[in-house]
N, CA and C atoms as an extended XYZ file, in Angstrom:
528
Properties=species:S:1:pos:R:3:atomname:S:1:resname:S:1:resid:I:1 pbc="F F F"
N       113.605      257.175      138.359 N   MET     1
C       113.678      256.112      137.454 CA  MET     1
C       112.372      256.458      136.165 C   MET     1
N       112.627      255.691      135.494 N   SER     2
C       111.776      255.983      134.299 CA  SER     2
C       110.355      255.510      134.295 C   SER     2
N       109.453      255.849      133.647 N   ALA     3
C       107.940      255.752      134.330 CA  ALA     3
C       107.586      254.188      133.629 C   ALA     3
N       108.629      253.879      132.636 N   GLU     4
C       108.078      252.822      132.188 CA  GLU     4
C       109.051      251.640      132.257 C   GLU     4
N       108.251      250.544      132.359 N   SER     5
C       109.420      249.495      133.654 CA  SER     5
C       110.031      248.746      132.062 C   SER     5
N       111.332      248.269      132.764 N   ALA     6
C       112.317      247.616      131.503 CA  ALA     6
C       111.315      246.445      130.983 C   ALA     6
N       111.676      246.145      129.509 N   THR     7
C       110.973      245.074      129.003 CA  THR     7
C       111.304      243.838      129.958 C   THR     7
N       112.671      244.014      129.994 N   ALA     8
C       113.437      242.896      130.708 CA  ALA     8
C       115.020      243.032      131.223 C   ALA     8
N       115.293      242.147      132.295 N   ILE     9
C       116.836      242.363      132.590 CA  ILE     9
C       117.615      241.815      131.638 C   ILE     9
N       118.097      242.992      131.271 N   GLN    10
C       118.967      242.939      130.177 CA  GLN    10
C       120.102      241.842      130.267 C   GLN    10
N       120.845      241.176      129.271 N   ARG    11
C       121.022      239.950      129.633 CA  ARG    11
C       122.685      239.760      130.448 C   ARG    11
N       123.203      241.136      130.712 N   ASN    12
C       124.676      241.102      131.564 CA  ASN    12
C       124.279      241.666      132.909 C   ASN    12
N       122.749      241.856      133.295 N   GLN    13
C       122.539      242.234      134.433 CA  GLN    13
C       122.142      240.760      135.575 C   GLN    13
N       122.605      241.159      136.640 N   VAL    14
C       122.556      240.274      137.551 CA  VAL    14
C       121.580      240.543      138.886 C   VAL    14
N       121.101      239.745      139.885 N   ASP    15
C       120.360      240.006      140.920 CA  ASP    15
C       121.200      240.724      141.994 C   ASP    15
N       121.581      241.508      142.625 N   LEU    16
C       122.551      242.077      143.045 CA  LEU    16
C       122.287      241.997      144.521 C   LEU    16
N       121.126      241.327      144.920 N   VAL    17
C       120.744      240.883      146.597 CA  VAL    17
C       122.194      240.012      146.562 C   VAL    17
N       123.041      239.367      145.688 N   ASP    18
C       123.889      238.348      146.324 CA  ASP    18
C       125.025      238.703      146.525 C   ASP    18
N       125.110      240.623      146.560 N   PHE    19
C       126.297      241.386      147.152 CA  PHE    19
C       126.074      242.161      148.054 C   PHE    19
N       124.792      242.347      148.465 N   VAL    20
C       124.102      242.578      149.884 CA  VAL    20
C       124.966      242.406      150.943 C   VAL    20
N       125.615      242.907      151.578 N   ASP    21
C       126.285      243.338      153.292 CA  ASP    21
C       124.889      243.136      154.159 C   ASP    21
N       124.399      241.703      154.462 N   TRP    22
C       123.299      241.632      154.819 CA  TRP    22
C       123.647      242.242      156.748 C   TRP    22
N       125.004      242.140      156.832 N   THR    23
C       125.114      242.796      158.218 CA  THR    23
C       124.804      244.224      158.683 C   THR    23
N       124.972      244.958      157.541 N   GLY    24
C       124.473      246.170      157.656 CA  GLY    24
C       123.185      246.832      156.923 C   GLY    24
N       122.382      245.874      156.857 N   VAL    25
C       121.124      246.438      156.167 CA  VAL    25
C       120.320      246.413      157.490 C   VAL    25
N       119.678      247.548      157.352 N   GLU    26
C       118.451      248.350      158.213 CA  GLU    26
C       117.530      248.727      157.374 C   GLU    26
N       116.168      248.579      157.706 N   CYS    27
C       115.247      249.075      157.768 CA  CYS    27
C       113.856      249.738      158.772 C   CYS    27
N       113.767      250.825      158.644 N   LEU    28
C       113.382      251.701      159.685 CA  LEU    28
C       111.655      251.800      159.411 C   LEU    28
N       110.939      251.426      160.540 N   ASN    29
C       109.557      251.577      160.506 CA  ASN    29
C       108.780      250.240      160.364 C   ASN    29
N       109.950      249.080      160.316 N   GLN    30
C       109.128      247.676      159.609 CA  GLN    30
C       108.514      247.266      160.685 C   GLN    30
N       107.560      246.087      160.888 N   SER    31
C       107.013      245.345      161.365 CA  SER    31
C       107.670      244.454      162.132 C   SER    31
N       107.644      244.123      163.304 N   THR    32
C       108.419      243.089      163.897 CA  THR    32
C       108.381      241.395      163.156 C   THR    32
N       106.815      241.494      163.241 N   SER    33
C       106.838      240.214      162.309 CA  SER    33
C       106.459      240.217      160.525 C   SER    33
N       106.644      241.240      160.169 N   HIS    34
C       107.163      241.311      158.542 CA  HIS    34
C       107.824      241.993      158.442 C   HIS    34
N       109.366      241.645      158.329 N   SER    35
C       110.355      242.422      158.260 CA  SER    35
C       111.091      242.207      156.766 C   SER    35
N       112.199      243.307      156.429 N   LEU    36
C       112.552      243.295      155.199 CA  LEU    36
C       113.176      241.853      154.599 C   LEU    36
N       113.988      241.092      155.359 N   VAL    37
C       114.186      239.743      154.955 CA  VAL    37
C       113.331      239.044      154.087 C   VAL    37
N       111.733      239.075      154.489 N   ASN    38
C       110.633      238.617      153.313 CA  ASN    38
C       110.777      239.047      152.318 C   ASN    38
N       110.826      240.286      151.958 N   ALA    39
C       110.533      240.809      150.564 CA  ALA    39
C       111.927      240.853      150.128 C   ALA    39
N       113.277      240.703      150.425 N   MET    40
C       114.528      240.799      149.972 CA  MET    40
C       115.269      239.314      149.431 C   MET    40
N       115.553      238.474      150.663 N   LYS    41
C       116.258      237.457      150.710 CA  LYS    41
C       115.705      236.442      149.648 C   LYS    41
N       116.573      235.597      149.110 N   LYS    42
C       116.426      234.815      148.239 CA  LYS    42
C       115.377      233.765      149.183 C   LYS    42
N       114.503      232.637      148.478 N   GLY    43
C       113.855      231.640      148.948 CA  GLY    43
C       112.515      232.518      150.022 C   GLY    43
N       113.062      233.326      150.687 N   TYR    44
C       111.943      234.137      151.294 CA  TYR    44
C       110.564      235.155      150.313 C   TYR    44
N       111.680      235.896      149.619 N   ARG    45
C       110.591      236.768      148.610 CA  ARG    45
C       109.996      236.206      147.536 C   ARG    45
N       110.131      234.769      147.327 N   GLU    46
C       109.129      234.383      146.636 CA  GLU    46
C       108.017      233.801      146.884 C   GLU    46
N       107.858      233.343      148.072 N   VAL    47
C       106.641      233.111      148.853 CA  VAL    47
C       105.467      234.151      148.831 C   VAL    47
N       104.632      233.907      148.404 N   ASP    48
C       103.532      234.766      148.321 CA  ASP    48
C       102.810      235.238      149.812 C   ASP    48
N       102.869      234.563      150.444 N   ASP    49
C       102.627      234.860      152.082 CA  ASP    49
C       103.427      236.001      152.863 C   ASP    49
N       104.699      235.755      152.763 N   LEU    50
C       105.548      236.723      152.952 CA  LEU    50
C       105.523      238.139      152.376 C   LEU    50
N       105.912      238.876      153.349 N   HIS    51
C       106.217      240.268      152.875 CA  HIS    51
C       106.853      241.352      154.039 C   HIS    51
N       107.110      242.347      153.608 N   LEU    52
C       107.693      243.423      154.213 CA  LEU    52
C       106.564      244.661      154.683 C   LEU    52
N       106.422      245.049      155.996 N   GLU    53
C       105.315      245.941      156.303 CA  GLU    53
C       105.512      246.791      157.088 C   GLU    53
N       105.098      248.118      156.896 N   SER    54
C       105.029      249.435      157.819 CA  SER    54
C       104.637      249.019      158.774 C   SER    54
N       105.114      249.802      159.829 N   ASP    55
C       105.036      249.591      161.545 CA  ASP    55
C       104.046      250.784      161.922 C   ASP    55
N       104.446      252.216      162.118 N   ALA    56
C       103.414      253.239      162.747 CA  ALA    56
C       102.840      253.973      161.767 C   ALA    56
N       103.294      253.719      160.365 N   ASP    57
C       102.601      254.571      159.616 CA  ASP    57
C       103.242      253.924      158.289 C   ASP    57
N       102.794      254.630      157.286 N   GLU    58
C       103.173      254.342      155.718 CA  GLU    58
C       104.489      254.302      155.271 C   GLU    58
N       105.002      254.592      155.713 N   GLN    59
C       106.650      255.089      155.425 CA  GLN    59
C       107.488      254.004      155.879 C   GLN    59
N       108.433      253.762      154.905 N   LEU    60
C       109.621      252.558      155.093 CA  LEU    60
C       111.083      253.353      154.874 C   LEU    60
N       112.001      253.507      155.446 N   LEU    61
C       113.449      253.608      155.071 CA  LEU    61
C       114.322      252.517      154.597 C   LEU    61
N       115.049      251.822      154.000 N   ILE    62
C       115.882      250.892      153.970 CA  ILE    62
C       117.040      251.294      153.541 C   ILE    62
N       117.866      250.643      154.219 N   TYR    63
C       119.364      251.106      153.935 CA  TYR    63
C       120.388      249.704      153.502 C   TYR    63
N       120.784      249.785      152.175 N   ILE    64
C       121.253      248.243      151.981 CA  ILE    64
C       122.652      248.720      151.376 C   ILE    64
N       123.658      248.391      152.160 N   PRO    65
C       125.018      248.173      151.959 CA  PRO    65
C       125.431      246.922      151.088 C   PRO    65
N       126.435      247.888      150.014 N   PHE    66
C       127.045      246.065      149.395 CA  PHE    66
C       128.222      245.793      149.913 C   PHE    66
N       128.793      244.690      149.388 N   MET    67
C       129.996      243.887      149.826 CA  MET    67
C       130.622      244.368      148.744 C   MET    67
N       130.680      244.961      147.748 N   GLN    68
C       131.670      245.751      146.590 CA  GLN    68
C       130.974      246.670      145.533 C   GLN    68
N       131.292      247.338      144.995 N   VAL    69
C       130.901      248.616      143.870 CA  VAL    69
C       130.021      248.130      143.245 C   VAL    69
N       128.730      248.188      142.676 N   VAL    70
C       127.858      247.979      141.625 CA  VAL    70
C       127.632      248.909      141.281 C   VAL    70
N       126.863      248.648      140.198 N   LYS    71
C       126.274      249.707      139.029 CA  LYS    71
C       124.641      249.303      138.983 C   LYS    71
N       124.076      250.013      139.532 N   LEU    72
C       122.313      249.860      139.515 CA  LEU    72
C       121.786      250.067      138.382 C   LEU    72
N       121.166      249.203      137.675 N   HIS    73
C       120.541      249.376      136.275 CA  HIS    73
C       118.880      249.590      136.369 C   HIS    73
N       118.486      248.655      137.293 N   SER    74
C       117.119      248.617      137.834 CA  SER    74
C       116.361      248.195      138.825 C   SER    74
N       115.496      248.576      139.356 N   VAL    75
C       114.659      247.944      140.513 CA  VAL    75
C       113.205      247.472      140.641 C   VAL    75
N       112.947      246.467      141.170 N   LEU    76
C       112.104      245.552      141.198 CA  LEU    76
C       111.114      245.990      142.274 C   LEU    76
N       110.154      246.688      142.525 N   ILE    77
C       109.417      246.648      143.656 CA  ILE    77
C       107.650      246.270      143.577 C   ILE    77
N       107.696      244.669      144.132 N   LYS    78
C       106.211      244.091      143.669 CA  LYS    78
C       105.177      244.332      145.328 C   LYS    78
N       104.028      244.770      145.128 N   GLY    79
C       103.468      245.320      146.211 CA  GLY    79
C       101.761      244.818      145.714 C   GLY    79
N       100.997      244.873      147.005 N   PRO    80
C        99.526      244.688      146.717 CA  PRO    80
C        99.034      246.173      146.179 C   PRO    80
N        97.798      246.175      145.315 N   GLU    81
C        97.262      247.406      144.623 CA  GLU    81
C        96.826      248.464      145.872 C   GLU    81
N        96.295      247.843      147.106 N   GLU    82
C        96.174      249.120      148.024 CA  GLU    82
C        97.019      249.627      148.523 C   GLU    82
N        97.759      248.593      149.333 N   GLU    83
C        98.910      248.915      150.068 CA  GLU    83
C       100.606      248.693      149.612 C   GLU    83
N       100.441      248.820      148.415 N   GLY    84
C       101.672      248.678      147.802 CA  GLY    84
C       102.343      250.506      147.885 C   GLY    84
N       103.610      250.024      147.716 N   PRO    85
C       104.467      251.323      147.568 CA  PRO    85
C       103.877      252.406      146.297 C   PRO    85
N       103.695      253.702      146.665 N   ARG    86
C       103.397      254.831      145.275 CA  ARG    86
C       104.671      255.259      145.302 C   ARG    86
N       104.916      256.178      145.992 N   THR    87
C       106.507      257.597      145.695 CA  THR    87
C       107.600      257.003      146.362 C   THR    87
N       108.308      256.412      145.680 N   VAL    88
C       109.678      256.065      146.020 CA  VAL    88
C       110.834      256.454      145.680 C   VAL    88
N       111.756      257.084      146.491 N   LYS    89
C       113.062      257.642      146.568 CA  LYS    89
C       114.399      256.825      146.542 C   LYS    89
N       115.115      256.965      145.523 N   LEU    90
C       116.273      256.221      145.936 CA  LEU    90
C       117.711      257.460      146.099 C   LEU    90
N       118.421      256.720      146.795 N   PHE    91
C       119.574      257.841      147.356 CA  PHE    91
C       120.832      256.849      147.224 C   PHE    91
N       121.798      257.260      146.279 N   ALA    92
C       123.253      256.312      146.315 CA  ALA    92
C       124.439      256.590      147.480 C   ALA    92
N       124.843      256.434      147.584 N   ASN    93
C       125.853      256.375      148.894 CA  ASN    93
C       125.552      257.192      149.866 C   ASN    93
N       124.259      257.334      150.447 N   LYS    94
C       124.021      257.966      151.398 CA  LYS    94
C       123.577      257.263      152.630 C   LYS    94
N       124.701      257.523      154.018 N   GLU    95
C       124.420      257.046      155.021 CA  GLU    95
C       124.130      257.465      156.198 C   GLU    95
N       123.435      256.996      156.972 N   HIS    96
C       123.103      257.424      158.330 CA  HIS    96
C       121.613      258.499      158.144 C   HIS    96
N       120.785      257.910      157.250 N   MET    97
C       119.562      258.587      157.037 CA  MET    97
C       118.458      258.460      157.824 C   MET    97
N       117.760      259.169      158.495 N   GLY    98
C       116.727      259.044      158.829 CA  GLY    98
C       115.395      259.478      158.519 C   GLY    98
N       113.964      259.212      159.330 N   PHE    99
C       113.142      259.941      158.692 CA  PHE    99
C       113.207      261.640      158.883 C   PHE    99
N       113.695      262.031      159.725 N   SER   100
C       114.003      263.611      160.404 CA  SER   100
C       114.664      264.196      159.794 C   SER   100
N       115.915      263.467      158.569 N   ASN   101
C       116.717      263.916      157.883 CA  ASN   101
C       116.291      263.504      156.052 C   ASN   101
N       115.287      263.054      155.919 N   VAL   102
C       115.458      262.452      154.523 CA  VAL   102
C       115.019      262.913      153.220 C   VAL   102
N       114.556      264.131      153.712 N   ASN   103
C       113.633      265.214      152.973 CA  ASN   103
C       114.897      266.031      152.769 C   ASN   103
N       116.252      266.266      153.703 N   ASP   104
C       116.958      267.128      153.358 CA  ASP   104
C       117.797      266.993      152.092 C   ASP   104
N       117.997      265.761      151.719 N   PHE   105
C       118.879      265.364      150.721 CA  PHE   105
C       118.092      265.457      149.194 C   PHE   105
N       118.295      265.668      148.252 N   PRO   106
C       117.665      265.580      146.835 CA  PRO   106
C       118.178      264.245      146.472 C   PRO   106
N       116.998      263.334      145.777 N   PRO   107
C       117.212      261.929      145.425 CA  PRO   107
C       118.025      261.679      144.123 C   PRO   107
N       119.092      260.432      144.270 N   SER   108
C       119.534      260.330      142.841 CA  SER   108
C       118.089      259.950      141.929 C   SER   108
N       117.309      259.548      142.524 N   ASP   109
C       115.855      259.400      141.418 CA  ASP   109
C       115.003      259.030      142.312 C   ASP   109
N       113.719      259.182      141.484 N   SER   110
C       112.497      258.556      142.319 CA  SER   110
C       111.147      258.586      141.330 C   SER   110
N       110.363      257.744      141.581 N   VAL   111
C       109.558      257.571      140.863 CA  VAL   111
C       108.108      257.120      141.448 C   VAL   111
N       107.286      257.482      140.927 N   VAL   112
C       105.371      257.338      141.553 CA  VAL   112
C       105.149      256.065      140.837 C   VAL   112
N       105.038      254.826      141.620 N   LEU   113
C       104.741      253.624      140.840 CA  LEU   113
C       103.356      253.571      140.801 C   LEU   113
N       103.060      252.700      139.727 N   THR   114
C       102.209      252.519      138.840 CA  THR   114
C       101.284      250.834      139.762 C   THR   114
N       100.053      251.006      139.541 N   LEU   115
C        99.808      249.386      139.491 CA  LEU   115
C       100.207      248.326      138.951 C   LEU   115
N       100.370      248.681      137.679 N   ASP   116
C       101.082      247.882      136.337 CA  ASP   116
C       102.626      247.840      136.954 C   ASP   116
N       103.554      248.578      137.438 N   SER   117
C       104.448      248.136      137.740 CA  SER   117
C       104.765      247.805      139.094 C   SER   117
N       103.645      247.505      140.112 N   LEU   118
C       103.776      246.870      141.310 CA  LEU   118
C       103.905      245.164      140.917 C   LEU   118
N       103.562      244.912      139.740 N   LYS   119
C       103.032      243.197      139.375 CA  LYS   119
C       104.649      242.818      138.782 C   LYS   119
N       105.632      242.819      139.666 N   GLU   120
C       107.087      242.243      139.340 CA  GLU   120
C       107.821      242.983      138.224 C   GLU   120
N       107.553      244.183      137.949 N   LYS   121
C       107.972      244.548      136.393 CA  LYS   121
C       109.188      245.535      136.936 C   LYS   121
N       110.353      245.480      136.825 N   PRO   122
C       111.360      246.306      136.860 CA  PRO   122
C       111.560      247.908      136.562 C   PRO   122
N       111.625      248.571      137.130 N   VAL   123
C       111.827      250.120      136.703 CA  VAL   123
C       113.357      250.303      136.385 C   VAL   123
N       113.446      251.118      135.254 N   THR   124
C       114.795      251.317      135.084 CA  THR   124
C       115.540      252.609      135.802 C   THR   124
N       116.300      252.976      136.621 N   VAL   125
C       116.899      253.968      136.889 CA  VAL   125
C       117.619      255.025      136.316 C   VAL   125
N       117.663      255.888      136.528 N   LYS   126
C       118.662      256.581      135.803 CA  LYS   126
C       120.351      256.407      136.100 C   LYS   126
N       120.622      255.564      135.317 N   TYR   127
C       121.499      254.792      135.057 CA  TYR   127
C       123.067      255.489      135.437 C   TYR   127
N       122.975      256.709      134.723 N   VAL   128
C       124.051      257.642      135.055 CA  VAL   128
C       124.569      257.904      136.831 C   VAL   128
N       123.384      258.092      137.539 N   LYS   129
C       123.697      258.572      138.838 CA  LYS   129
C       123.960      257.330      139.797 C   LYS   129
N       123.616      255.915      139.307 N   PHE   130
C       124.247      254.958      140.051 CA  PHE   130
C       125.450      254.122      139.424 C   PHE   130
N       126.543      254.744      139.128 N   GLN   131
C       127.427      253.918      138.246 CA  GLN   131
C       128.518      253.448      139.624 C   GLN   131
N       128.480      254.167      140.752 N   ASN   132
C       129.881      253.675      141.302 CA  ASN   132
C       128.925      253.330      142.962 C   ASN   132
N       128.172      252.894      142.926 N   VAL   133
C       127.103      252.416      144.220 CA  VAL   133
C       127.963      251.880      145.415 C   VAL   133
N       127.987      252.082      146.574 N   ARG   134
C       128.368      251.135      147.611 CA  ARG   134
C       127.226      250.860      148.652 C   ARG   134
N       126.459      251.604      148.807 N   SER   135
C       124.796      251.553      149.538 CA  SER   135
C       123.782      252.286      148.692 C   SER   135
N       122.546      251.638      149.146 N   LEU   136
C       121.401      252.499      148.508 CA  LEU   136
C       120.807      252.529      149.558 C   LEU   136
N       119.833      253.359      149.720 N   THR   137
C       118.939      253.972      150.788 CA  THR   137
C       117.494      254.380      149.723 C   THR   137
N       116.301      253.450      150.063 N   ILE   138
C       115.353      253.397      149.290 CA  ILE   138
C       114.167      253.729      150.426 C   ILE   138
N       113.772      254.934      150.275 N   PHE   139
C       112.600      255.621      150.882 CA  PHE   139
C       111.488      255.549      150.230 C   PHE   139
N       110.542      254.686      150.949 N   ILE   140
C       109.115      254.469      150.434 CA  ILE   140
C       108.237      255.857      150.839 C   ILE   140
N       107.591      256.593      150.596 N   GLU   141
C       107.038      257.862      150.971 CA  GLU   141
C       105.663      257.513      151.155 C   GLU   141
N       104.945      257.157      150.485 N   ASP   142
C       103.384      256.707      150.479 CA  ASP   142
C       102.978      255.277      149.965 C   ASP   142
N       101.904      254.847      149.844 N   ASN   143
C       101.441      254.003      149.193 CA  ASN   143
C       100.308      254.125      148.364 C   ASN   143
N        99.949      253.369      147.421 N   GLN   144
C        98.693      253.423      146.250 CA  GLN   144
C        97.543      254.190      147.257 C   GLN   144
N        97.045      253.805      148.183 N   CYS   145
C        95.833      254.234      148.524 CA  CYS   145
C        95.990      255.058      149.481 C   CYS   145
N        96.802      255.421      150.339 N   GLY   146
C        96.895      256.543      151.332 CA  GLY   146
C        96.414      255.922      152.455 C   GLY   146
N        96.292      254.187      152.572 N   VAL   147
C        96.338      253.876      153.974 CA  VAL   147
C        97.513      253.933      154.999 C   VAL   147
N        97.273      253.169      156.203 N   ASP   148
C        98.363      253.411      157.306 CA  ASP   148
C        99.507      252.487      157.112 C   ASP   148
N        99.561      251.274      156.305 N   VAL   149
C       100.294      250.699      156.379 CA  VAL   149
C       100.526      250.013      154.838 C   VAL   149
N       102.074      250.065      154.565 N   THR   150
C       102.502      249.523      153.643 CA  THR   150
C       103.002      248.155      153.439 C   THR   150
N       102.898      247.629      152.152 N   LYS   151
C       103.132      246.057      152.123 CA  LYS   151
C       103.933      245.741      150.783 C   LYS   151
N       105.218      245.289      151.134 N   VAL   152
C       106.060      245.102      149.936 CA  VAL   152
C       106.434      243.671      149.844 C   VAL   152
N       105.811      243.168      148.838 N   GLN   153
C       106.354      241.504      148.730 CA  GLN   153
C       107.376      241.537      148.405 C   GLN   153
N       108.304      242.038      147.619 N   LYS   154
C       109.406      242.107      146.610 CA  LYS   154
C       110.530      243.137      146.446 C   LYS   154
N       111.650      242.870      146.761 N   ILE   155
C       112.298      243.944      145.965 CA  ILE   155
C       113.404      243.346      145.574 C   ILE   155
N       113.432      243.559      144.083 N   GLY   156
C       114.848      243.216      143.187 CA  GLY   156
C       115.557      244.229      142.969 C   GLY   156
N       116.616      244.150      142.746 N   LEU   157
C       117.730      245.065      142.351 CA  LEU   157
C       118.606      244.448      141.551 C   LEU   157
N       118.809      245.148      140.140 N   TYR   158
C       119.590      244.484      138.925 CA  TYR   158
C       120.524      245.434      138.265 C   TYR   158
N       121.414      244.821      138.174 N   GLY   159
C       122.838      245.936      137.584 CA  GLY   159
C       123.970      245.251      137.177 C   GLY   159
N       124.916      245.230      137.346 N   THR   160
C       126.315      244.745      137.438 CA  THR   160
C       127.212      245.168      138.444 C   THR   160
N       128.552      244.121      138.438 N   THR   161
C       129.595      244.446      139.727 CA  THR   161
C       130.763      245.319      138.965 C   THR   161
N       131.637      246.340      140.138 N   VAL   162
C       132.213      246.769      139.424 CA  VAL   162
C       133.460      246.041      139.926 C   VAL   162
N       134.616      246.042      139.347 N   GLU   163
C       135.656      244.789      139.528 CA  GLU   163
C       136.369      245.837      140.566 C   GLU   163
N       136.528      245.757      141.564 N   THR   164
C       137.429      246.347      142.500 CA  THR   164
C       138.194      245.362      143.539 C   THR   164
N       139.014      245.858      144.621 N   THR   165
C       139.459      245.177      145.504 CA  THR   165
C       138.479      244.890      146.672 C   THR   165
N       138.275      243.888      147.145 N   ASP   166
C       137.646      243.601      148.105 CA  ASP   166
C       138.433      243.914      149.905 C   ASP   166
N       138.320      245.054      150.290 N   MET   167
C       139.134      245.567      151.302 CA  MET   167
C       139.038      244.628      152.551 C   MET   167
N       137.612      243.965      152.479 N   LYS   168
C       137.527      243.255      154.005 CA  LYS   168
C       138.321      241.839      154.072 C   LYS   168
N       138.445      241.580      152.146 N   GLY   169
C       139.591      240.417      151.941 CA  GLY   169
C       140.888      240.014      152.164 C   GLY   169
N       141.275      241.922      152.387 N   LEU   170
C       142.688      241.932      152.571 CA  LEU   170
C       143.227      241.690      153.974 C   LEU   170
N       144.387      240.820      154.293 N   LYS   171
C       145.110      240.587      155.462 CA  LYS   171
C       146.400      241.391      155.615 C   LYS   171
N       146.532      241.851      157.137 N   LYS   172
C       147.449      242.894      157.562 CA  LYS   172
C       148.623      241.720      157.007 C   LYS   172
N       149.878      242.653      156.464 N   ILE   173
C       151.265      242.070      156.871 CA  ILE   173
C       151.784      242.232      157.995 C   ILE   173
N       152.584      241.537      158.582 N   GLU   174
C       153.023      241.650      159.447 CA  GLU   174
C       154.297      242.403      159.359 C   GLU   174
N       154.985      243.182      160.145 N   ASP   175
C       156.042      243.575      160.044 CA  ASP   175
C       157.292      242.499      160.677 C   ASP   175
N       157.983      242.639      159.675 N   HIS   176
C       159.456      241.777      160.338 CA  HIS   176
C       160.554      241.954      161.170 C   HIS   176
């Protein structure tokens, strides 16, 4: 990701949360009382008191499948100054990742978030690496102050959809 924040979401970019396949979303090491829904779903992520929080240590591993292929342009990760994410790695189209194997794969992009970028400023990704995204894995490796709990107040994904056939919408034609 570019160390500089995108000045604004480009006009043709949309909030890709509308295209998330919520039935397949997973978040490893999330607190049961402060889950991913608080940071990603519309209506929840706008409430300041709600957030995603890590449980056993500072790391979070988030898997986000999409209902259709998307092009990812920028990512917004909002968090508090001390417990906000610091090192974030993004993996396009990598399934079944866990903490035991996340470092076995090179990330499609990575960034060290600054305090400024945690204030709801989108960060541009290496767009060429995110042209045909069916799923996105976000690995939050550590936080700003090295404390045991990481907090994420909002996650936004911005880009465009790729016109494809929705395979889930197809119906089987019966043989006659």
